[in-house]
ROVEX-616841 format. One record per atom (N, C-alpha, C): x, y, z; atom name. Coordinates in Angstrom, 2 decimals, padded with zeros to 5 digits. Example, Ala and Ser with C-alpha at 12.3 -4.5 7.8 and 13.67 -1.06 7.14 Angstrom:
// residues 2
       x       y       z atome
  013.19 -005.69  007.80     N
  012.30 -004.50  007.80    CA
  013.20 -003.30  007.80     C
  012.85 -002.25  007.08     N
  013.67 -001.06  007.14    CA
  012.90  000.03  007.87     C
***
This chain:
// residues 240
       x       y       z atome
  106.14  091.56  090.43     N
  106.66  093.42  090.34    CA
  105.46  094.48  090.91     C
  104.88  094.16  091.50     N
  104.48  095.60  092.12    CA
  104.15  095.41  093.55     C
  105.02  094.12  094.60     N
  105.68  094.10  095.29    CA
  106.41  094.56  096.22     C
  107.13  094.51  094.81     N
  108.34  095.43  095.12    CA
  108.44  096.94  095.10     C
  107.78  097.35  094.27     N
  107.40  098.48  094.42    CA
  106.67  099.60  095.27     C
  105.92  098.98  096.16     N
  105.68  098.48  096.84    CA
  106.76  098.71  098.51     C
  107.83  097.91  098.32     N
  108.34  097.77  099.65    CA
  109.91  099.35  099.16     C
  109.94  099.47  098.07     N
  110.19  100.62  097.46    CA
  110.17  102.43  098.10     C
  108.63  101.87  097.90     N
  108.20  103.73  098.06    CA
  108.28  103.17  099.80     C
  107.57  102.26  100.06     N
  107.11  102.40  101.58    CA
  109.08  102.75  102.57     C
  109.53  102.13  101.73     N
  111.20  102.19  102.04    CA
  111.42  103.62  102.10     C
  110.66  104.39  101.42     N
  111.42  105.99  101.49    CA
  110.89  106.93  101.80     C
  109.28  105.97  102.09     N
  108.35  106.98  102.90    CA
  109.05  106.87  104.75     C
  109.62  105.92  105.11     N
  109.64  105.15  106.31    CA
  111.45  105.96  106.83     C
  111.52  106.45  105.98     N
  112.85  107.20  105.63    CA
  113.05  108.76  106.31     C
  111.65  108.49  105.09     N
  111.70  110.43  105.55    CA
  110.04  110.62  106.48     C
  109.40  109.68  107.10     N
  108.31  110.48  108.60    CA
  108.52  108.71  109.07     C
  109.53  108.59  109.61     N
  109.11  107.19  109.96    CA
  108.83  107.14  111.65     C
  108.12  108.54  112.03     N
  106.97  108.49  113.33    CA
  106.00  108.03  112.48     C
  105.32  108.26  111.61     N
  104.35  107.96  111.08    CA
  103.53  107.46  110.87     C
  105.00  106.79  109.49     N
  104.92  105.11  109.45    CA
  105.08  103.92  109.90     C
  106.38  104.33  110.65     N
  106.51  102.96  111.56    CA
  107.27  102.04  111.25     C
  106.83  101.06  109.79     N
  107.58  100.34  109.07    CA
  108.53  100.07  107.86     C
  109.79  099.43  107.38     N
  110.36  099.39  106.69    CA
  109.66  098.79  105.73     C
  108.47  097.77  105.62     N
  107.95  097.15  104.49    CA
  106.18  097.16  104.74     C
  105.83  097.36  103.88     N
  104.95  096.76  103.46    CA
  103.57  095.61  104.59     C
  102.46  095.18  105.01     N
  102.44  094.52  105.98    CA
  102.31  093.29  104.40     C
  102.09  092.14  105.24     N
  102.34  090.92  104.68    CA
  101.14  090.20  103.92     C
  101.13  089.55  103.13     N
  099.79  088.51  103.14    CA
  098.87  088.30  103.82     C
  099.50  087.91  105.05     N
  099.86  087.00  106.19    CA
  098.78  087.81  107.13     C
  099.10  089.05  107.04     N
  098.99  090.32  108.15    CA
  097.66  091.00  107.82     C
  098.33  091.54  105.84     N
  096.65  091.95  105.74    CA
  095.64  091.35  106.47     C
  095.37  089.80  105.38     N
  094.36  088.50  105.64    CA
  093.83  088.59  107.55     C
  094.76  088.69  107.91     N
  094.81  088.54  109.66    CA
  093.74  090.45  109.98     C
  094.30  091.28  109.93     N
  093.08  092.55  109.72    CA
  092.22  092.41  109.29     C
  092.01  092.00  108.23     N
  090.39  092.21  107.29    CA
  089.86  090.80  108.24     C
  089.53  089.77  108.74     N
  088.94  089.14  109.34    CA
  088.19  088.88  109.88     C
  087.68  089.59  110.54     N
  086.17  090.61  111.65    CA
  085.01  090.74  110.18     C
  086.56  091.74  108.97     N
  085.39  092.39  107.97    CA
  084.74  090.71  106.92     C
  085.36  090.01  106.52     N
  084.73  089.03  106.23    CA
  084.45  088.02  106.69     C
  083.98  088.01  108.09     N
  082.96  086.56  108.39    CA
  081.54  087.96  108.04     C
  080.80  086.47  108.14     N
  078.74  086.97  107.48    CA
  078.43  087.73  108.57     C
  078.13  089.29  107.53     N
  077.63  090.12  107.85    CA
  077.11  091.06  107.11     C
  075.41  092.01  107.76     N
  074.83  092.61  106.42    CA
  076.11  093.68  105.78     C
  075.62  094.63  105.41     N
  076.28  096.70  104.76    CA
  076.62  097.04  106.12     C
  077.80  096.79  105.59     N
  078.70  098.10  106.81    CA
  079.72  098.71  106.42     C
  079.27  100.07  107.22     N
  080.18  100.81  107.29    CA
  082.10  100.48  107.55     C
  083.30  100.85  106.70     N
  084.51  100.15  107.16    CA
  084.85  101.39  107.14     C
  086.31  101.45  108.17     N
  087.71  102.77  108.34    CA
  088.87  102.00  107.99     C
  089.58  102.54  107.70     N
  091.03  101.93  107.80    CA
  091.65  102.89  107.71     C
  092.37  103.08  108.57     N
  093.51  103.86  109.48    CA
  094.62  104.01  109.07     C
  095.49  104.66  107.70     N
  096.69  104.48  107.63    CA
  097.15  103.21  106.45     C
  096.30  103.45  105.37     N
  096.65  102.62  104.48    CA
  097.59  102.16  103.71     C
  098.50  103.17  104.12     N
  099.90  102.96  103.50    CA
  099.55  103.03  101.72     C
  100.89  102.18  101.23     N
  100.28  101.63  099.26    CA
  099.00  100.40  099.14     C
  098.79  100.65  100.20     N
  096.91  099.60  100.00    CA
  097.74  098.43  100.14     C
  098.09  097.77  101.02     N
  098.47  096.19  100.79    CA
  097.38  095.45  102.08     C
  096.46  095.73  102.82     N
  095.43  095.85  103.37    CA
  094.27  096.67  103.00     C
  093.75  097.89  102.10     N
  093.46  098.05  101.29    CA
  092.37  096.85  100.35     C
  093.46  096.44  099.68     N
  093.81  095.15  098.28    CA
  092.54  094.32  098.81     C
  092.65  094.14  100.60     N
  092.01  092.57  100.72    CA
  091.24  093.28  101.36     C
  090.52  093.90  101.81     N
  089.79  094.85  101.79    CA
  088.62  095.05  101.31     C
  089.30  095.84  099.88     N
  088.00  095.34  099.06    CA
  087.19  094.00  098.22     C
  088.29  093.07  098.60     N
  087.78  091.58  097.94    CA
  086.97  091.07  098.77     C
  086.70  091.84  099.82     N
  085.46  091.57  101.42    CA
  084.77  092.66  100.84     C
  084.30  093.36  100.46     N
  083.11  094.34  100.09    CA
  081.95  093.56  099.33     C
  080.93  093.65  100.83     N
  079.78  093.23  099.99    CA
  079.16  093.95  099.21     C
  077.83  094.18  097.85     N
  076.93  095.79  098.49    CA
  076.45  096.24  099.38     C
  076.15  097.47  098.94     N
  075.78  098.10  100.27    CA
  077.35  098.63  100.47     C
  077.91  097.85  101.28     N
  079.15  098.50  102.20    CA
  079.81  100.23  101.59     C
  080.25  100.78  102.43     N
  081.12  101.50  102.26    CA
  082.74  101.77  103.02     C
  084.11  102.00  102.44     N
  084.87  102.04  102.39    CA
  086.05  103.09  102.57     C
  085.55  104.22  103.67     N
  086.54  105.11  103.92    CA
  088.06  104.84  103.85     C
  089.35  105.82  103.54     N
  090.70  104.95  103.81    CA
  091.35  106.46  104.30     C
  091.69  106.60  105.23     N
  092.35  108.27  105.59    CA
  093.64  107.76  106.30     C
  094.04  108.39  105.21     N
  095.83  108.48  105.77    CA
  096.43  110.15  105.47     C
  097.39  110.50  106.08     N
  097.91  111.25  106.47    CA
  099.34  111.59  105.58     C
  099.75  110.56  105.05     N
  101.13  110.92  103.86    CA
  100.13  111.38  102.54     C
  100.86  111.89  102.13     N
  100.08  112.94  100.54    CA
  100.95  112.01  099.53     C
  102.15  110.85  099.79     N
  102.45  110.03  098.28    CA
  102.03  108.84  098.68     C
  101.99  108.82  100.02     N
  100.65  107.32  099.88    CA
  099.28  108.07  099.35     C
  098.79  109.03  099.46     N
  097.73  108.89  098.80    CA
  097.36  109.70  097.48     C
  098.54  110.07  096.97     N
  098.38  109.56  095.36    CA
  098.58  108.47  095.01     C
  099.81  107.16  095.49     N
  099.64  106.26  095.07    CA
  097.84  105.47  095.07     C
  096.94  105.93  096.13     N
  096.02  104.74  096.61    CA
  094.83  105.09  094.65     C
  094.44  106.85  095.31     N
  094.24  107.05  094.09    CA
  094.84  106.39  092.71     C
  095.74  106.60  092.56     N
  096.27  106.29  091.03    CA
  095.66  105.00  091.03     C
  095.70  104.27  091.64     N
  094.83  102.45  091.94    CA
  093.71  101.93  092.00     C
  093.06  103.14  092.47     N
  091.58  103.62  092.25    CA
  091.39  103.77  090.54     C
  092.04  104.11  090.01     N
  092.00  104.78  088.63    CA
  092.27  103.67  087.06     C
  093.47  102.49  087.70     N
  094.52  102.22  086.99    CA
  094.43  100.42  087.58     C
  094.17  100.16  088.55     N
  094.37  099.15  088.26    CA
  092.74  097.75  088.91     C
  092.73  096.73  088.19     N
  091.53  096.46  088.10    CA
  091.47  095.52  089.55     C
  092.55  095.17  090.33     N
  091.44  094.66  091.53    CA
  090.79  096.32  092.70     C
  091.25  097.03  092.11     N
  090.37  098.83  092.65    CA
  089.60  099.57  092.02     C
  089.87  098.80  090.67     N
  088.59  099.61  090.14    CA
  086.88  098.84  089.87     C
  087.40  098.10  090.13     N
  085.97  096.64  090.78    CA
  084.82  097.29  092.00     C
  085.55  098.18  093.07     N
  085.00  098.72  093.97    CA
  084.77  099.63  094.07     C
  085.41  100.76  093.23     N
  086.09  102.59  093.46    CA
  084.97  103.23  093.85     C
  083.67  103.00  093.63     N
  082.04  103.55  093.92    CA
  082.23  103.84  095.51     C
  082.50  102.21  096.07     N
  082.46  102.22  097.56    CA
  083.57  102.26  098.20     C
  084.39  103.39  097.68     N
  085.53  104.04  098.61    CA
  085.24  105.25  098.19     C
  085.99  105.94  099.79     N
  086.68  107.30  099.56    CA
  088.09  108.23  100.03     C
  088.52  108.38  099.46     N
  090.04  108.59  100.07    CA
  090.69  109.65  100.90     C
  090.30  109.61  101.97     N
  090.37  111.13  102.73    CA
  091.39  111.28  103.15     C
  092.25  112.22  103.25     N
  093.39  113.23  103.57    CA
  093.47  114.11  105.14     C
  093.54  112.94  105.78     N
  093.60  113.28  106.95    CA
  094.29  113.04  108.27     C
  094.07  113.46  109.13     N
  094.44  112.28  110.08    CA
  092.87  112.28  111.07     C
  093.54  110.63  111.77     N
  092.32  110.21  111.79    CA
  091.99  111.23  113.01     C
  092.23  111.79  113.76     N
  091.30  112.49  114.78    CA
  090.75  114.19  114.02     C
  091.09  113.81  112.96     N
  090.15  115.35  112.76    CA
  088.95  114.49  112.11     C
  088.22  113.41  111.64     N
  087.18  112.72  110.91    CA
  086.05  113.41  112.37     C
  085.30  113.81  111.38     N
  083.67  114.48  112.31    CA
  082.78  113.12  112.36     C
  082.14  113.02  113.02     N
  081.13  112.14  112.95    CA
  081.01  111.46  114.54     C
  079.86  110.49  115.04     N
  080.33  109.97  115.79    CA
  079.29  108.57  115.38     C
  079.92  107.13  116.15     N
  079.23  106.56  116.25    CA
  078.87  105.61  114.35     C
  080.31  105.77  113.77     N
  079.84  105.92  112.19    CA
  080.07  105.02  111.51     C
  080.95  104.25  111.99     N
  081.66  102.74  110.77    CA
  081.05  101.36  112.13     C
  081.13  100.34  111.16     N
  081.14  099.23  111.88    CA
  082.36  098.84  112.24     C
  083.31  098.83  111.56     N
  085.08  098.61  111.58    CA
  085.76  099.33  111.03     C
  086.48  099.65  112.35     N
  087.77  099.73  112.64    CA
  088.47  099.51  112.05     C
  089.44  098.59  111.13     N
  090.77  098.61  110.68    CA
  092.01  099.54  110.94     C
  093.22  099.40  111.66     N
  094.24  100.41  112.08    CA
  095.68  100.21  111.42     C
  096.69  100.46  110.81     N
  097.43  100.52  110.65    CA
  098.49  101.44  111.21     C
  098.53  102.11  111.99     N
  099.34  103.31  112.72    CA
  100.00  102.70  113.59     C
  101.01  103.12  113.53     N
  102.04  102.82  114.32    CA
  101.99  102.83  115.99     C
  101.39  103.16  117.03     N
  101.04  103.16  118.06    CA
  102.25  103.43  118.97     C
  103.38  102.81  118.61     N
  104.33  102.45  119.43    CA
  105.55  103.78  119.23     C
  105.30  104.40  118.00     N
  105.76  105.82  117.33    CA
  105.25  106.95  118.13     C
  104.39  107.08  118.70     N
  103.92  107.64  119.14    CA
  103.56  108.41  120.30     C
  103.64  109.81  120.81     N
  103.35  110.03  122.22    CA
  102.35  109.76  123.00     C
  102.13  109.69  124.05     N
  101.56  108.77  125.36    CA
  099.64  109.60  125.18     C
  100.28  110.89  125.15     N
  099.04  111.81  124.54    CA
  097.35  111.76  123.49     C
  098.08  111.50  122.48     N
  098.32  111.53  120.82    CA
  098.05  109.52  121.10     C
  097.99  108.86  121.64     N
  097.83  107.37  121.54    CA
  096.69  107.40  122.12     C
  096.62  108.21  123.01     N
  095.75  108.59  124.04    CA
  093.91  108.90  122.82     C
  094.74  109.94  122.48     N
  093.51  110.72  121.78    CA
  093.16  109.54  120.19     C
  094.19  108.99  119.65     N
  093.67  108.28  119.03    CA
  092.59  106.72  119.04     C
  092.26  106.84  121.19     N
  091.50  105.25  120.91    CA
  090.62  106.14  121.45     C
  090.53  106.70  122.12     N
  089.42  107.69  122.09    CA
  088.44  108.60  120.51     C
  088.78  108.77  119.79     N
  088.62  108.63  117.95    CA
  088.40  107.52  117.93     C
  088.84  105.83  117.69     N
  087.94  105.12  117.38    CA
  086.60  104.60  118.26     C
  086.83  105.05  119.52     N
  085.20  104.85  120.43    CA
  084.26  105.99  119.65     C
  084.46  107.31  119.25     N
  083.79  108.08  118.76    CA
  083.19  107.36  117.52     C
  083.70  107.00  116.98     N
  083.30  106.55  115.41    CA
  082.88  105.82  115.41     C
  083.09  104.65  116.40     N
  082.63  103.38  116.08    CA
  081.42  103.08  116.65     C
  080.56  102.02  115.79     N
  079.08  102.03  116.51    CA
  078.97  101.55  117.31     C
  078.15  101.05  118.21     N
  078.45  100.09  119.95    CA
  078.76  099.50  119.26     C
  079.55  098.50  120.05     N
  079.70  097.05  119.27    CA
  080.42  097.04  118.34     C
  080.78  097.39  118.72     N
  081.78  097.61  116.96    CA
  082.97  097.02  117.00     C
  083.86  096.55  115.99     N
  085.00  096.22  116.29    CA
  086.36  097.08  115.75     C
  087.43  097.12  116.38     N
  088.95  097.70  116.02    CA
  089.71  096.85  116.03     C
  089.82  096.85  115.04     N
  091.85  096.10  114.42    CA
  092.81  096.16  114.39     C
  093.84  096.41  115.27     N
  094.93  096.98  114.92    CA
  095.84  095.90  115.35     C
  097.25  096.43  115.20     N
  098.40  095.48  115.12    CA
  099.42  096.53  115.68     C
  100.56  095.42  116.53     N
  101.61  096.18  116.88    CA
  103.30  094.78  117.27     C
  103.77  094.75  116.31     N
  105.41  094.26  116.42    CA
  105.63  093.17  117.54     C
  105.79  092.65  117.61     N
  105.78  091.80  118.68    CA
  107.38  092.13  119.29     C
  107.14  091.84  120.31     N
  108.18  092.75  121.85    CA
  109.23  093.98  121.09     C
  108.70  094.90  120.28     N
  109.04  095.93  120.17    CA
  109.29  096.40  120.99     C
  108.53  096.72  122.34     N
  108.84  098.14  123.84    CA
  109.68  097.21  123.87     C
  109.92  095.79  124.17     N
  110.68  095.40  125.03    CA
  111.71  095.35  124.50     C
  112.63  095.64  123.12     N
  113.20  095.40  122.43    CA
  114.18  097.13  122.06     C
  113.48  097.87  122.47     N
  113.94  099.62  122.58    CA
  113.89  099.74  123.84     C
  113.14  098.91  124.56     N
  113.58  099.83  126.09    CA
  115.23  099.67  126.63     C
  115.92  098.57  126.62     N
  117.39  099.21  126.78    CA
  117.97  099.79  125.64     C
  117.72  099.91  124.89     N
  119.11  101.14  123.61    CA
  119.12  102.38  124.02     C
  117.05  102.95  124.67     N
  116.20  103.69  124.90    CA
  117.06  104.59  126.07     C
  116.79  105.92  126.02     N
  117.23  106.91  127.36    CA
  115.73  107.20  128.34     C
  115.77  107.50  129.65     N
  114.84  107.57  130.24    CA
  114.02  108.23  129.77     C
  113.82  109.07  128.94     N
  112.71  110.14  128.58    CA
  112.08  109.02  127.41     C
  112.38  108.37  126.74     N
  112.49  107.25  126.17    CA
  111.42  106.04  126.69     C
  112.64  105.31  127.43     N
  111.45  104.34  128.05    CA
  110.96  104.87  129.34     C
  110.35  106.05  129.31     N
  109.40  106.07  130.19    CA
  108.04  106.02  129.51     C
  107.98  107.00  127.92     N
  107.38  106.92  127.18    CA
  106.98  105.46  126.34     C
  107.59  104.68  126.14     N
  107.35  103.24  126.15    CA
  106.40  102.59  126.88     C
  106.79  103.01  128.08     N
  106.35  102.32  129.16    CA
  104.73  102.42  129.81     C
  104.50  103.67  129.71     N
  103.25  104.55  129.83    CA
  101.56  103.82  128.22     C
  102.76  104.07  126.85     N
  101.85  103.80  125.87    CA
  101.86  102.28  126.68     C
  102.27  101.06  126.54     N
  102.33  099.72  126.35    CA
  101.23  100.10  127.94     C
  101.11  100.76  128.69     N
  100.35  100.67  130.21    CA
  098.91  101.48  129.69     C
  098.32  102.10  128.81     N
  096.90  103.07  127.73    CA
  096.90  101.21  127.79     C
  098.02  100.89  126.24     N
  097.20  099.87  125.18    CA
  096.75  098.59  126.17     C
  097.62  098.77  127.03     N
  096.97  097.19  127.91    CA
  095.65  097.48  128.39     C
  095.07  098.55  129.08     N
  094.12  098.90  129.86    CA
  092.86  099.08  128.57     C
  093.16  099.12  127.26     N
  091.76  099.06  126.04    CA
  091.76  097.61  125.86     C
  093.02  096.68  125.86     N
  093.36  095.26  125.44    CA
  092.89  094.68  126.11     C
  092.89  094.31  127.90     N
  091.60  094.03  129.30    CA
  090.75  094.25  128.59     C
  090.49  095.53  128.51     N
  088.63  095.50  128.03    CA
  087.68  094.97  127.25     C
  088.76  095.18  126.76     N
  087.72  094.98  125.15    CA
  088.26  094.24  124.18     C
  089.43  093.36  124.19     N
  090.04  092.64  123.30    CA
  088.91  091.00  123.19     C
  088.85  091.15  122.33     N
  087.71  089.71  122.41    CA
  088.65  088.16  121.64     C
  089.35  088.82  120.58     N
  090.47  087.21  120.40    CA
  091.64  087.92  119.44     C
  093.04  087.81  119.68     N
  094.56  087.90  119.42    CA
  094.98  086.95  118.27     C
  095.33  086.87  117.25     N
  096.42  086.55  116.14    CA
  098.28  087.24  116.37     C
  098.45  085.85  116.73     N
  099.79  086.10  115.80    CA
  100.29  085.77  114.72     C
  101.24  086.82  114.05     N
  101.29  086.47  112.19    CA
  102.91  086.96  112.10     C
  103.41  085.40  112.24     N
  104.32  085.47  112.09    CA
  105.75  085.42  111.50     C
  104.66  085.13  109.71     N
  105.56  085.69  108.58    CA
  105.15  087.28  107.91     C
  105.95  087.57  108.58     N
  105.52  089.13  108.45    CA
  106.90  090.05  108.92     C
  107.70  090.83  108.56     N
  108.51  091.78  108.44    CA
  108.51  093.20  109.32     C
  108.08  093.02  110.99     N
  108.62  092.07  111.56    CA
  107.97  091.31  112.22     C
  107.73  090.08  112.99     N
  105.97  089.90  113.62    CA
  105.43  090.34  114.30     C
  104.27  089.87  113.98     N
  103.35  091.03  114.66    CA
  102.04  090.17  115.31     C
  101.35  090.90  116.49     N
  100.21  090.81  116.76    CA
  099.60  091.15  116.10     C
  098.01  090.77  115.95     N
  096.51  091.17  115.47    CA
  095.62  091.23  116.38     C
  095.20  092.29  117.03     N
  094.29  092.61  117.63    CA
  093.02  092.84  117.57     C
  091.70  092.18  117.95     N
  090.51  092.98  117.39    CA
  089.75  092.79  119.40     C
  088.83  093.82  119.08     N
  088.87  094.34  119.99    CA
  087.29  095.48  119.87     C
  085.84  094.61  120.75     N
  084.73  095.63  120.55    CA
  084.33  096.07  121.60     C
  084.48  097.64  121.46     N
  084.44  098.22  121.63    CA
  082.76  098.17  122.63     C
  082.21  098.64  123.76     N
  081.16  099.35  124.32    CA
  080.42  100.36  123.79     C
  079.71  100.81  124.54     N
  078.85  102.28  123.62    CA
  080.45  103.58  124.35     C
  079.96  103.71  123.45     N
  081.51  105.23  123.43    CA
  081.69  106.01  124.77     C
  080.56  106.04  125.48     N
  081.06  106.80  126.83    CA
  081.67  105.80  127.46     C
  081.47  104.75  128.15     N
  081.92  103.78  128.69    CA
  083.99  103.78  128.12     C
  083.81  103.59  126.70     N
  085.06  103.22  126.07    CA
  086.11  104.48  126.95     C
  085.38  105.60  126.72     N
  086.35  106.33  126.40    CA
  086.78  106.75  127.93     C
  086.09  106.23  128.70     N
  086.58  106.19  130.45    CA
  087.03  105.78  130.86     C
  087.70  104.56  129.95     N
  088.84  103.64  131.02    CA
  090.15  104.49  131.13     C
  090.51  104.64  132.29     N
  091.55  105.25  133.10    CA
  092.88  104.67  132.33     C
  093.58  105.41  132.82     N
  095.26  105.25  132.00    CA
  096.03  104.34  132.64     C
  095.66  102.81  133.47     N
  096.12  102.57  134.34    CA
  097.78  102.59  134.51     C
  098.98  103.46  133.76     N
  100.59  103.72  134.65    CA
  099.66  104.55  135.69     C
  098.77  105.40  135.25     N
  098.84  106.20  136.31    CA
  097.58  106.05  137.70     C
  097.43  104.80  137.60     N
  096.22  105.08  138.61    CA
  095.61  105.67  139.57     C
  073.44  109.41  111.38     N
  073.15  109.36  109.96    CA
  073.94  109.07  108.52     C
  074.26  108.04  108.37     N
  075.02  107.60  107.42    CA
  074.68  108.06  106.13     C
  076.07  109.04  105.34     N
  076.05  109.81  104.17    CA
  075.94  108.61  103.25     C
  075.71  108.64  101.89     N
  075.74  107.76  100.90    CA
  076.64  107.37  100.14     C
  077.72  106.66  099.44     N
  078.42  106.38  099.12    CA
  078.75  107.98  097.53     C
  080.00  107.70  097.26     N
  080.10  108.81  096.72    CA
  080.10  108.78  095.23     C
  079.84  109.22  094.23     N
  079.62  108.27  092.70    CA
  080.89  108.48  092.07     C
  081.96  108.59  092.54     N
  083.55  108.64  092.36    CA
  084.28  108.45  093.72     C
  084.86  107.67  093.10     N
  085.99  108.15  094.49    CA
  087.03  109.69  094.23     C
  086.84  110.29  095.81     N
  087.83  111.31  095.80    CA
  088.58  111.55  096.88     C
  089.94  112.16  096.51     N
  090.67  112.41  097.83    CA
  089.86  113.94  099.06     C
  089.15  113.55  099.82     N
  088.78  114.96  100.56    CA
  089.81  115.02  102.18     C
  090.16  116.34  101.80     N
  090.99  116.56  102.10    CA
  090.21  117.74  104.19     C
  090.27  117.06  104.56     N
  089.48  117.09  106.63    CA
  090.06  118.55  106.67     C
***
């Protein structure tokens, strides 16, 4: 029942804000597990940033894998999703167990302060929906926020650019092409592994990137153009 409620909420938000939501359904559990697979490996305490948690399907998987001493920040721009996540932290047993280790931030990821703050970033942003310059800023933000050697995990729907292109006007084809070239540069330089997830609507590709020091990551050209704070005592929606 909870999954179908999530689907209904996700579909409503998709209709209202498709560019920032980017999907008509929440991530399947298979996709969610792939997105948290790096966090699930043996490791010490870490700071984790989830970008675009939506209704919380990936958040739930992250919470199951939190260790004592971990801190999870979830940054979300959609106020309706923020309200749902906050309610879950207060009422859902699966969320309550680790709620002292979770902070929910109502903001765009580019507005988060700090440098080298996170060991892992798990991103659910629909990059193929965004203007090229926004995608560039988002990757630069990830580079700034990740510690040296930190891992970014994100996904994109399979073949989405190639499926959109034949039906798009010239300007949109150009945007999709440039987004693909920009993202492709990061994939070639920093991808450590990938996973195809077919049991999802639509099927998705999960990519894991290990960034070098931020100064090197942020210098990647566009190929087409040839101190950690303590966890808060209670979860709160922070407005940045």
